[in-house]
Kinemage of the C-alpha trace (Angstrom):
@kinemage 1
@onewidth
@group {chain A} dominant
@subgroup {mainchain}
@vectorlist {calphas} color= white
{ca unk a 1} P 20.452 201.949 25.701
{ca unk a 2} L 21.738 201.330 22.189
{ca unk a 3} L 20.050 198.466 20.369
{ca unk a 4} L 20.670 196.610 17.148
{ca unk a 5} L 17.690 198.497 15.687
{ca unk a 6} L 19.279 201.824 16.659
{ca unk a 7} L 22.408 201.034 14.677
{ca unk a 8} L 20.414 199.577 11.802
{ca unk a 9} L 18.491 202.848 11.381
{ca unk a 10} L 21.524 205.079 11.809
{ca unk a 11} L 23.085 207.151 9.055
{ca unk a 12} L 26.742 206.494 8.328
{ca unk a 13} L 29.054 209.361 7.438
{ca unk a 14} L 32.811 209.667 7.602
{ca unk a 15} L 32.981 212.778 9.781
{ca unk a 16} L 30.378 214.396 12.011
{ca unk a 17} L 31.094 217.951 13.139
{ca unk a 18} L 29.152 219.024 16.234
{ca unk a 19} L 28.643 222.777 16.188
{ca unk a 20} L 28.047 225.126 13.266
{ca unk a 21} L 29.866 228.230 14.475
{ca unk a 22} L 33.205 229.515 13.223
{ca unk a 23} L 35.023 226.404 14.458
{ca unk a 24} L 32.711 223.896 12.805
{ca unk a 25} L 32.472 225.845 9.567
{ca unk a 26} L 36.261 226.148 9.397
{ca unk a 27} L 36.700 222.397 9.732
{ca unk a 28} L 33.917 221.883 7.196
{ca unk a 29} L 35.606 224.208 4.701
{ca unk a 30} L 38.852 222.235 4.934
{ca unk a 31} L 37.128 218.877 4.491
{ca unk a 32} L 35.006 220.167 1.610
{ca unk a 33} L 38.107 221.489 -0.137
{ca unk a 34} L 39.665 218.035 0.201
{ca unk a 35} L 36.528 216.354 -1.150
{ca unk a 36} L 35.808 214.412 2.039
{ca unk a 37} L 32.241 213.650 3.196
{ca unk a 38} L 30.990 215.244 6.411
{ca unk a 39} L 27.930 216.678 8.100
{ca unk a 40} L 27.709 219.601 10.517
{ca unk a 41} L 25.069 219.345 13.264
{ca unk a 42} L 23.988 222.550 14.992
{ca unk a 43} L 21.339 223.064 17.669
{ca unk a 44} L 20.412 226.593 16.609
{ca unk a 45} L 17.661 227.728 14.255
{ca unk a 46} L 20.122 229.393 11.878
{ca unk a 47} L 23.851 229.379 11.287
{ca unk a 48} L 25.283 232.225 13.344
{ca unk a 49} L 22.682 232.147 16.104
{ca unk a 50} L 25.333 231.532 18.767
{ca unk a 51} L 26.328 235.152 18.034
{ca unk a 52} L 22.827 236.512 17.442
{ca unk a 53} L 21.669 235.243 20.824
{ca unk a 54} L 24.086 237.391 22.814
{ca unk a 55} L 23.328 240.843 24.211
{ca unk a 56} L 22.205 243.388 21.653
{ca unk a 57} L 25.019 245.936 22.002
{ca unk a 58} L 27.898 243.449 21.854
{ca unk a 59} L 30.824 244.271 19.586
{ca unk a 60} L 33.842 242.083 18.921
{ca unk a 61} L 37.226 242.990 20.399
{ca unk a 62} L 39.029 242.144 17.171
{ca unk a 63} L 38.963 244.432 14.093
{ca unk a 64} L 37.475 243.275 10.809
{ca unk a 65} L 40.725 242.094 9.240
{ca unk a 66} L 41.105 239.472 12.006
{ca unk a 67} L 37.576 238.075 11.654
{ca unk a 68} L 37.749 236.338 8.280
{ca unk a 69} L 37.579 232.586 7.790
{ca unk a 70} L 39.500 230.843 5.022
{ca unk a 71} L 38.226 231.620 1.538
{ca unk a 72} L 36.001 234.608 2.331
{ca unk a 73} L 37.344 238.005 3.480
{ca unk a 74} L 35.116 239.796 5.950
{ca unk a 75} L 33.490 242.766 4.149
{ca unk a 76} L 33.914 246.349 5.306
{ca unk a 77} L 36.649 248.583 6.652
{ca unk a 78} L 39.525 246.433 7.891
{ca unk a 79} L 40.095 248.408 11.120
{ca unk a 80} L 36.449 248.720 12.200
{ca unk a 81} L 34.862 246.723 15.027
{ca unk a 82} L 31.858 244.679 13.962
{ca unk a 83} L 28.688 243.853 15.865
{ca unk a 84} L 27.708 240.359 16.910
{ca unk a 85} L 24.914 240.353 14.292
{ca unk a 86} L 27.373 241.202 11.525
{ca unk a 87} L 29.496 238.241 12.633
{ca unk a 88} L 26.436 235.992 12.656
{ca unk a 89} L 25.386 237.044 9.156
{ca unk a 90} L 28.916 236.501 7.859
{ca unk a 91} L 28.940 232.925 9.178
{ca unk a 92} L 25.583 232.238 7.548
{ca unk a 93} L 26.867 233.664 4.259
{ca unk a 94} L 30.019 231.550 4.610
{ca unk a 95} L 28.065 228.312 4.954
{ca unk a 96} L 25.920 229.221 1.946
{ca unk a 97} L 28.809 230.311 -0.281
{ca unk a 98} L 30.722 227.063 0.146
{ca unk a 99} L 27.573 224.911 0.288
{ca unk a 100} L 28.604 223.393 3.604
{ca unk a 101} L 26.149 220.687 4.747
{ca unk a 102} L 24.800 222.144 8.000
{ca unk a 103} L 21.812 220.487 9.640
{ca unk a 104} L 20.354 223.071 12.021
{ca unk a 105} L 17.822 222.529 14.835
{ca unk a 106} L 19.703 219.355 15.699
{ca unk a 107} L 20.957 219.201 19.271
{ca unk a 108} L 23.295 216.320 20.034
{ca unk a 109} L 22.104 214.362 23.061
{ca unk a 110} L 24.841 211.772 23.294
{ca unk a 111} L 28.215 210.909 21.820
{ca unk a 112} L 29.337 207.339 22.430
{ca unk a 113} L 31.033 204.500 20.563
{ca unk a 114} L 30.490 200.955 19.506
{ca unk a 115} L 32.876 198.434 18.071
{ca unk a 116} L 32.905 200.122 14.690
{ca unk a 117} L 33.283 203.813 15.502
{ca unk a 118} L 31.401 206.679 17.088
{ca unk a 119} L 27.663 206.944 17.601
{ca unk a 120} L 26.041 210.379 17.661
{ca unk a 121} L 22.449 210.601 18.879
{ca unk a 122} L 20.593 213.819 18.137
{ca unk a 123} L 16.864 213.994 18.800
{ca unk a 124} L 15.306 211.121 16.918
{ca unk a 125} L 18.307 210.583 14.654
{ca unk a 126} L 21.392 208.424 15.055
{ca unk a 127} L 24.621 208.837 13.115
{ca unk a 128} L 27.629 206.548 12.855
{ca unk a 129} L 30.969 208.150 12.120
{ca unk a 130} L 34.640 207.312 11.794
{ca unk a 131} L 35.554 210.813 13.001
{ca unk a 132} L 33.802 213.264 15.297
{ca unk a 133} L 34.854 216.880 15.721
{ca unk a 134} L 33.375 218.652 18.739
{ca unk a 135} L 33.521 222.212 17.403
{ca unk a 136} L 32.349 224.069 20.478
{ca unk a 137} L 33.784 226.299 23.152
{ca unk a 138} L 34.091 224.984 26.691
{ca unk a 139} L 31.752 227.778 27.844
{ca unk a 140} L 28.434 226.024 27.234
{ca unk a 141} L 26.584 225.811 30.559
{ca unk a 142} L 26.004 228.968 32.659
{ca unk a 143} L 27.517 228.767 36.122
{ca unk a 144} L 25.305 230.266 38.838
{ca unk a 145} L 26.085 229.975 42.575
{ca unk a 146} L 23.724 227.925 44.745
{ca unk a 147} L 22.828 230.953 46.836
{ca unk a 148} L 20.871 232.302 43.850
{ca unk a 149} L 18.087 229.890 44.842
{ca unk a 150} L 17.619 231.815 48.089
{ca unk a 151} L 17.158 235.172 46.377
{ca unk a 152} L 13.631 236.593 46.606
{ca unk a 153} L 11.397 235.751 43.631
{ca unk a 154} L 10.592 239.469 43.475
{ca unk a 155} L 14.118 240.075 42.191
{ca unk a 156} L 14.710 239.467 38.484
{ca unk a 157} L 17.684 237.144 37.977
{ca unk a 158} L 19.472 236.506 34.678
{ca unk a 159} L 22.746 234.962 33.683
{ca unk a 160} L 24.792 237.097 31.296
{ca unk a 161} L 24.215 234.393 28.661
{ca unk a 162} L 20.498 235.226 28.706
{ca unk a 163} L 20.829 239.014 28.938
{ca unk a 164} L 19.877 240.874 25.746
{ca unk a 165} L 18.951 244.450 26.717
{ca unk a 166} L 17.690 246.597 29.630
{ca unk a 167} L 14.077 245.860 28.697
{ca unk a 168} L 14.351 242.451 30.372
{ca unk a 169} L 14.802 244.039 33.800
{ca unk a 170} L 12.432 245.563 36.335
{ca unk a 171} L 12.632 249.244 37.162
{ca unk a 172} L 15.224 249.916 39.838
{ca unk a 173} L 18.811 249.066 40.610
{ca unk a 174} L 20.830 246.124 39.357
{ca unk a 175} L 23.674 244.095 40.825
{ca unk a 176} L 26.062 242.482 38.376
{ca unk a 177} L 27.986 239.647 39.965
{ca unk a 178} L 31.254 239.166 38.087
{ca unk a 179} L 33.611 241.889 36.910
{ca unk a 180} L 35.023 240.335 33.753
{ca unk a 181} L 34.459 241.552 30.210
{ca unk a 182} L 30.797 240.548 29.968
{ca unk a 183} L 29.945 241.997 33.359
{ca unk a 184} L 31.782 245.248 32.639
{ca unk a 185} L 30.177 245.692 29.202
{ca unk a 186} L 26.681 245.095 30.563
{ca unk a 187} L 27.302 247.348 33.573
{ca unk a 188} L 28.338 250.231 31.361
{ca unk a 189} L 25.172 249.849 29.306
{ca unk a 190} L 22.831 249.614 32.302
{ca unk a 191} L 24.447 252.496 34.201
{ca unk a 192} L 23.006 254.895 31.628
{ca unk a 193} L 19.514 254.413 33.038
{ca unk a 194} L 19.715 252.921 36.536
{ca unk a 195} L 21.845 252.519 39.647
{ca unk a 196} L 24.321 249.768 38.881
{ca unk a 197} L 26.541 247.801 41.264
{ca unk a 198} L 29.343 245.438 40.246
{ca unk a 199} L 30.613 242.743 42.590
{ca unk a 200} L 33.794 240.872 41.772
{ca unk a 201} L 37.546 240.971 41.878
{ca unk a 202} L 39.602 243.310 39.723
{ca unk a 203} L 40.708 241.208 36.730
{ca unk a 204} L 43.059 243.867 35.361
{ca unk a 205} L 42.718 245.574 32.005
{ca unk a 206} L 44.463 246.087 28.677
{ca unk a 207} L 46.385 249.390 29.017
{ca unk a 208} L 45.191 250.998 25.776
{ca unk a 209} L 42.003 251.959 23.973
{ca unk a 210} L 40.953 249.542 21.236
{ca unk a 211} L 39.497 252.342 19.128
{ca unk a 212} L 42.600 254.560 19.234
{ca unk a 213} L 44.682 254.988 16.081
{ca unk a 214} L 47.812 253.491 17.640
{ca unk a 215} L 45.828 250.463 18.832
{ca unk a 216} L 44.098 249.854 15.500
{ca unk a 217} L 47.280 250.021 13.442
{ca unk a 218} L 49.978 248.785 15.844
{ca unk a 219} L 49.117 247.603 19.358
{ca unk a 220} L 46.420 245.094 18.378
{ca unk a 221} L 48.836 243.552 15.880
{ca unk a 222} L 51.523 243.260 18.572
{ca unk a 223} L 49.143 241.735 21.112
{ca unk a 224} L 47.819 239.339 18.512
{ca unk a 225} L 51.356 238.287 17.538
{ca unk a 226} L 52.269 237.550 21.158
{ca unk a 227} L 49.031 235.676 21.832
{ca unk a 228} L 49.140 233.772 18.550
{ca unk a 229} L 52.813 232.821 18.298
{ca unk a 230} L 54.412 233.153 21.735
{ca unk a 231} L 51.730 232.243 24.282
{ca unk a 232} L 51.220 228.709 22.993
{ca unk a 233} L 51.489 225.217 24.430
{ca unk a 234} L 54.874 224.915 22.696
{ca unk a 235} L 56.544 227.628 24.794
{ca unk a 236} L 57.350 227.521 28.491
{ca unk a 237} L 55.682 230.882 29.118
{ca unk a 238} L 52.564 229.734 27.269
{ca unk a 239} L 52.355 226.469 29.222
{ca unk a 240} L 52.836 228.370 32.466
{ca unk a 241} L 50.080 230.880 31.652
{ca unk a 242} L 47.558 228.410 30.248
{ca unk a 243} L 46.121 227.066 33.562
{ca unk a 244} L 45.451 230.583 34.838
{ca unk a 245} L 43.729 231.571 31.597
{ca unk a 246} L 41.520 228.479 31.679
{ca unk a 247} L 40.394 229.046 35.265
{ca unk a 248} L 40.420 232.818 35.682
{ca unk a 249} L 39.745 234.350 32.287
{ca unk a 250} L 41.486 237.400 30.873
{ca unk a 251} L 41.683 241.120 31.620
{ca unk a 252} L 39.139 243.764 30.613
{ca unk a 253} L 39.662 244.622 26.958
{ca unk a 254} L 37.336 247.434 25.859
{ca unk a 255} L 35.928 248.778 29.133
{ca unk a 256} L 38.364 250.283 31.623
{ca unk a 257} L 37.850 250.724 35.404
{ca unk a 258} L 37.762 254.505 34.900
{ca unk a 259} L 34.888 254.063 32.429
{ca unk a 260} L 32.833 252.301 35.085
{ca unk a 261} L 33.673 254.959 37.657
{ca unk a 262} L 32.756 257.788 35.276
{ca unk a 263} L 29.452 256.100 34.442
{ca unk a 264} L 28.518 255.945 38.112
{ca unk a 265} L 28.940 252.191 38.502
{ca unk a 266} L 29.614 251.338 42.145
{ca unk a 267} L 32.092 248.561 42.900
{ca unk a 268} L 31.048 246.501 45.918
{ca unk a 269} L 32.582 243.508 47.750
{ca unk a 270} L 31.950 239.891 46.852
{ca unk a 271} L 28.499 238.420 47.441
{ca unk a 272} L 28.779 235.916 50.301
{ca unk a 273} L 25.177 235.022 51.120
{ca unk a 274} L 21.504 235.907 51.260
{ca unk a 275} L 19.417 237.507 54.031
{ca unk a 276} L 15.658 237.889 53.771
{ca unk a 277} L 15.908 237.218 50.055
{ca unk a 278} L 18.499 239.952 49.463
{ca unk a 279} L 22.192 239.537 48.553
{ca unk a 280} L 24.674 239.992 51.393
{ca unk a 281} L 28.133 241.336 50.626
{ca unk a 282} L 31.410 240.312 52.194
{ca unk a 283} L 31.322 243.438 54.373
{ca unk a 284} L 27.911 242.299 55.726
{ca unk a 285} L 26.032 244.967 53.772
{ca unk a 286} L 22.601 243.837 52.598
{ca unk a 287} L 22.088 245.174 49.093
{ca unk a 288} L 18.531 246.139 48.169
{ca unk a 289} L 18.325 245.684 44.415
{ca unk a 290} L 15.515 244.803 42.035
{ca unk a 291} L 17.663 242.890 39.533
{ca unk a 292} L 20.698 240.605 39.561
{ca unk a 293} L 22.767 239.574 36.547
{ca unk a 294} L 25.079 236.644 37.196
{ca unk a 295} L 28.156 237.181 35.044
{ca unk a 296} L 29.815 234.289 36.816
{ca unk a 297} L 31.136 232.268 33.928
{ca unk a 298} L 30.415 228.864 32.522
{ca unk a 299} L 31.189 225.193 32.867
{ca unk a 300} L 32.072 223.167 29.754
{ca unk a 301} L 28.667 221.513 29.461
{ca unk a 302} L 30.057 218.350 27.885
{ca unk a 303} L 28.109 215.847 30.015
{ca unk a 304} L 26.533 214.463 26.826
{ca unk a 305} L 29.932 213.066 25.799
{ca unk a 306} L 29.665 209.475 27.030
{ca unk a 307} L 33.323 208.624 26.548
{ca unk a 308} L 36.206 208.427 29.066
{ca unk a 309} L 37.878 211.603 27.767
{ca unk a 310} L 36.749 214.217 30.320
{ca unk a 311} L 38.184 215.132 33.700
{ca unk a 312} L 36.135 215.918 36.822
{ca unk a 313} L 35.487 219.458 35.494
{ca unk a 314} L 34.302 218.064 32.125
{ca unk a 315} L 37.413 219.412 30.414
{ca unk a 316} L 38.558 217.128 27.559
{ca unk a 317} L 41.929 215.412 27.627
{ca unk a 318} L 43.541 216.400 24.345
{ca unk a 319} L 46.769 217.461 22.651
{ca unk a 320} L 46.097 220.444 20.418
{ca unk a 321} L 42.543 219.208 19.930
{ca unk a 322} L 43.497 215.595 19.214
{ca unk a 323} L 42.208 213.015 21.717
{ca unk a 324} L 44.973 210.415 21.706
{ca unk a 325} L 43.071 207.857 23.776
{ca unk a 326} L 40.156 207.892 21.310
{ca unk a 327} L 41.506 208.069 17.743
{ca unk a 328} L 39.093 209.903 15.486
{ca unk a 329} L 37.811 212.263 18.196
{ca unk a 330} L 38.827 215.927 17.976
{ca unk a 331} L 38.028 219.278 19.572
{ca unk a 332} L 38.144 222.758 18.044
{ca unk a 333} L 37.017 226.034 19.598
{ca unk a 334} L 38.245 225.438 23.143
{ca unk a 335} L 39.793 228.268 25.106
{ca unk a 336} L 43.624 228.068 24.837
{ca unk a 337} L 43.372 224.846 22.833
{ca unk a 338} L 46.762 225.668 21.328
{ca unk a 339} L 47.375 229.351 21.980
{ca unk a 340} L 46.047 232.353 23.828
{ca unk a 341} L 44.184 233.259 20.611
{ca unk a 342} L 42.412 229.907 20.265
{ca unk a 343} L 39.058 231.376 21.283
{ca unk a 344} L 39.302 234.142 18.669
{ca unk a 345} L 38.311 233.831 15.006
{ca unk a 346} L 41.900 233.868 13.783
{ca unk a 347} L 43.002 231.309 16.371
{ca unk a 348} L 40.076 229.022 15.688
{ca unk a 349} L 40.882 229.149 11.977
{ca unk a 350} L 44.437 227.918 12.599
{ca unk a 351} L 43.316 225.211 15.035
{ca unk a 352} L 40.745 223.996 12.517
{ca unk a 353} L 43.367 223.684 9.778
{ca unk a 354} L 45.450 221.492 12.081
{ca unk a 355} L 42.511 219.202 12.874
{ca unk a 356} L 41.653 218.887 9.177
{ca unk a 357} L 45.231 217.750 8.518
{ca unk a 358} L 44.889 215.091 11.231
{ca unk a 359} L 41.651 213.806 9.702
{ca unk a 360} L 43.070 213.711 6.181
{ca unk a 361} L 46.148 211.820 7.320
{ca unk a 362} L 44.222 209.202 9.301
């Protein structure tokens, strides 16, 4: 419960940005350039940790020239594909170069309002703000099916969010539940040293190799143009595609079905239940594995937002990141916030510029 003492001890600032990744830093850059006061709150130990804390072998799908934020070109060869640690270090350098006020190790517990604006509670601190920008993706909370609770404790279980490398697993086979990009990438890595099964529907795949010359110099540019300028909320085709993207995800980008087949990965039917602590497939086969990785997606994880702006799935009600029913509240970093590219660096950068304009004009 908020008390008079809570508000008395709170710190007042014009704009609070929740999240210190590429979305939050991009908004911060725009506000800093305009000379407006703000503070970025981030739960991680260091700027960039949202990238550092993903699996060790992860590489971005976008080449270097598409990974720069405003004001600081990404170093290196423009057509190379960077690692997640390189992206993390770049974001940390970005915050330092522009002296962006980022308060790390500060997890926001509640976002509410009083009669004078928004109230942000984070640990033992309380902030009052005219504007709040939630600069986070809507993939915050791992989604694991209830049947996972029935799996034998002898079987190692991880969500893809917590997977780092094969050393986390027991000796023996592994079942990866979910055949999207994360599941496919992890399966290809694990198949080098153990029997690997993948359960999940075929999500389709991009019909070219990212690393090929024609892809680096032409096809990626074409795909980016379509996703950035045509598949948006302003076009009928973009509006038609958006619900499917939000609920089903996209096709495989780097890994192809033939890659999995060549690596010895075995595709199996959907997991439908558990028998004697082991996963049961849709064809009634009981799969004896020593490890399971749940690559089953995420829920938004916005339950800490104590405002009437979320639907039953915790998805925010917004127009291009602007919450009309709560003036001063904004979102950046959401999947398909404005366009198919909104969850990429280049898309986030554009969405952030738009939100900065809304704040400056308010």
